[in-house]
N, C-alpha and C positions, 0 to 999 in steps of 0.2 A: 527398399522401404525404410531401412534403418530399424533400430530396436524399438519395439512398440508392444505394450502390454494390452492384451485383449481379454476381457472378462467374458467367460462363457458360462451361463447359469442354466441349470436344469434340475429336475426333480431327483431326489435320491432313491430312484426306483430302478429295478433291474433292466427294464427296457431302455430307459434313457442312458443308464450306465453302459449297457451293451453298445449303443450307438457311438459313444465317445471313447470306446476302448482303444481305437487306433491312436488317439492323442494321449490318453491316460497311460498307455503302455510305453510311450516314447518311441513307438515304431515309425512315426511319421516325422519327417524333417520339416520344421516350421519356419526356417529361415530366420529373419529378424523379428518375427512375431513371437512373443511370449504368451502362451495360452494359460490363463488362470481359470480353473474350474471352480464354480461356486454351486453349492447344493442348497436347495430350499424347496418346500412343498409348493404345489402349483398355485394355490391361492396367494401365497407370499410372492411368488414370481409375477403373477398377474399384477399385483399392486405395485411391485417394484418397477415394472415396465411402465406403468402410468407416470412414473417419475423419471423414466429414462435412465435407471440406475446402472444397468448392465449393457455392455456392447452387443452381446448376442445372448438371447435367452429363449428358453422354451416358454410358450404361453398357450393358454386356451384360445381356440378360435373365437369364442365368445368375447374374450378380452381384446383380441385383435381388432374388433370392430371399433374399439375406443383408442387404438394405437396407430392407426394406419398413417397418420401424418408424421409420426416420429420414427416408426420402424417399418422395414420392408420384409416381405416374406422370402425366406430362402427356399429354393426349389427342392429341398430334401429335408429329412428329419421329421416328417409328419407321423403322427400316431393316428391310425384309422382302424376302426373296427369293422370287419367285413362280415356282417350279419351277427355281430356281437358287440357289446359295449357296456357302458355303465348299467348296473342292475339295481332296480328298486326292490328292496327286500322287506319282509315283515316276519314276525315270529310265527311259527307253525300254528300255535294255539290261538293267535290273535286274528280275528277276521273282521275288524272294524272297517267300515267304508273309508276309502282314502280321503274323501272330502271332510271327514271328521277326525283325521289323523294328523299328528305332528310328524313331519318328515325331516330327518336330519340330512343336510346337504353339505358338500365339501367346499362351498363358497359360491357366491352369487355371480362371480365372473367366470366360473368354470363352464365348459361346454356341456357337461353333464346336467348342470342346473338349467341351462338354456333349453336343452332338448326335453327335459322333464316339463318345462313350461310349454313347449310345443305339444307334448303329449297330453298334458293336463294343465290348462291355463291358470287355474286358481287352486292353491293349496296353502296350508299353514306350514311354515318351515322354521327350522333353527339351524344356524351355521355351526359346524363343528370341524375340527381337524379331521381329515379323511380317515386316519387310523383310529379315531375314537368312535366312528359311526357304527361299525359292526358290533362292538360290545354294548353301545348304548341301546341298540335295538334288542339285542339278546337279553339285557338286564331290565328292559321295560321302561327305560328313561324316555324313549320315544316309541311311537307305534310303528314307524317305518324309517328306512334309511336308504340313501342313494350311494351305492358303492362304486368306487373307482379303484384302479390299481389291482393289487393282488386279491383284494376282497372278492373280486368277481369269480375267483377259483375256490375260495375257502368258506363261503357263507353257509353252505349246507352243514359243515362240521360244527357250526355254532347253533344248529337247530333252527335255522332261518329258511324261509321259503321265498322263491322268486315271485314277485308280483308282475314285473315286466322287465325284459331285457331291452333297453332302448335301442341297441344296435339292430335287434330283430325287428322292432317296430319301425325304425327308420328305413330299413331295407324294404319292408312292405309298402311304406308310404311313397318311396322314390323308385320303385321298380328295380330294386337291387343295388342301389348305390351304397358304397361304404359310408360309415359315419365318421366324419372328420372330428377329432377330439382336440388335438394340439399340434402345434407346428413350431419351427424355429424361426426367429426373426432377428434382424440385425439393424442397428441404428443407421438411419439414412445419412447422418452427418459424418460418418466415417469416410465417405468419398468412394468413388467407383473402384479405384485400384485396390484399396484395402478390403472393400466389400467382396470383390471378385476373388481375392486370394483367400480370405477367410472362408468363403463359400466353398472353394475348392478343397480346402483342408477338412472341413466338416464332412463333405461328401466322401472324401477318401477315408476318413475315420470310420464311417458307416460301412463302406465297401471292405475295408480291412477286417472289421469285426465279422462280417458275413462270410469272408473267406478264411477266417481263423476262428471258427465257431466254438470249438472245444474250449480254448483258452479264454475266449471272450465271455462265454457263459460262466466259466469259473469265476472270472472277475465280477460279472454281474450278480452272481449269487449272493455276494456279501451285502447287496442292497435289497435283497428279496424279502426281508422281514419274516424270516422263518420258513420260507419255501425251500423244499428240498431241490436237488439239482434237476430232477425230472420236471417238476412243476415250474421251476425257474425257466427252463428251456421252453416249456409250453407257453408260458406267459410272454417270453421274448418273441417267440414265433407269431403270437397273436398281433403284436404291435410293431415289430420290425420286420419288414417284408419288402416286396418290390415297390409298394407305394411309398415306403420310407425313403428309398433311394431316389425315386423320381415319382412325382404326383401322377404324371401321365394324364391322358384325356379323362379317364374315369375319376381319378382323384380330384382334378380341377373341377369337373362337373359336380362332384359331391360338395366341395367347398362352396361353389357358387350357389348350389341349391340350399345349403344351410343358411347362408346369408340372405338369400331371397325369402325363405320361409320366415326367418326371424324378423326381417324388416317388414314384411307384409303383415305380421301380427303385432308390430309396434314394440318388439323386444330388444331391438338395437337402434341407435340414434340415426343411422344413415345407411345408405346403400354402400356396400363395401366392394371395391374392385378386386378381382382375383388376379393379381399381378405379382410376378416374381423377379428377383434380381437376376441378371444374366450371369 
């Protein structure tokens, strides 16, 4: 293939970091491909993908509905919540009806926002960086907030209560399907041979992390924003599992159902095929 630089962008979170440990540690031979990791929060990644900025990137499945012409889904790297997911929280002492509440959300292209719209079609919202939402609810800046990433494990320590876990709600709606939140995509214009090789490397990176869990969790902990090792490991186990290595029939069915529900309610612009690079 010759020397070629490939930008791989993902969130600076413990689960994403864990997935890319095989590459980050230098354990995998990449041949002529030079892998450059880029870190950005998911809302920034979603918007960058609209411009085709990175060769490979993690994106929200909601965003992918707007990206299908430029990017293809990789068959690995998915983050899915199996009866758990983004959590809508409020203060313990606040009991205002949700329809009269301002809800902080981590971005309108996130799957968390999309699923909240499925759960509750109309609500007043304000967009905030995901790591600002928890303190904003705690301090009364907003009445409720939609938590992603580590906040799903720590909100009770801030005196917040769960209004709904959208992963639990989704499982009830779909007879037990996992909730697809994000996946890895690759630019279609890289061509079949590069796409195939990059896909192989990323899959091997996930497999390497799963088989070298102790050191991979140690690496991931630095991205955990204050989580101790035990909770870092717990969070990684939530979102890096057999569905991450391969969507399988259940994962594919979950993604198809998400797009079907969203299109049926007019929340995405088109029907989205669930197709993966080979």
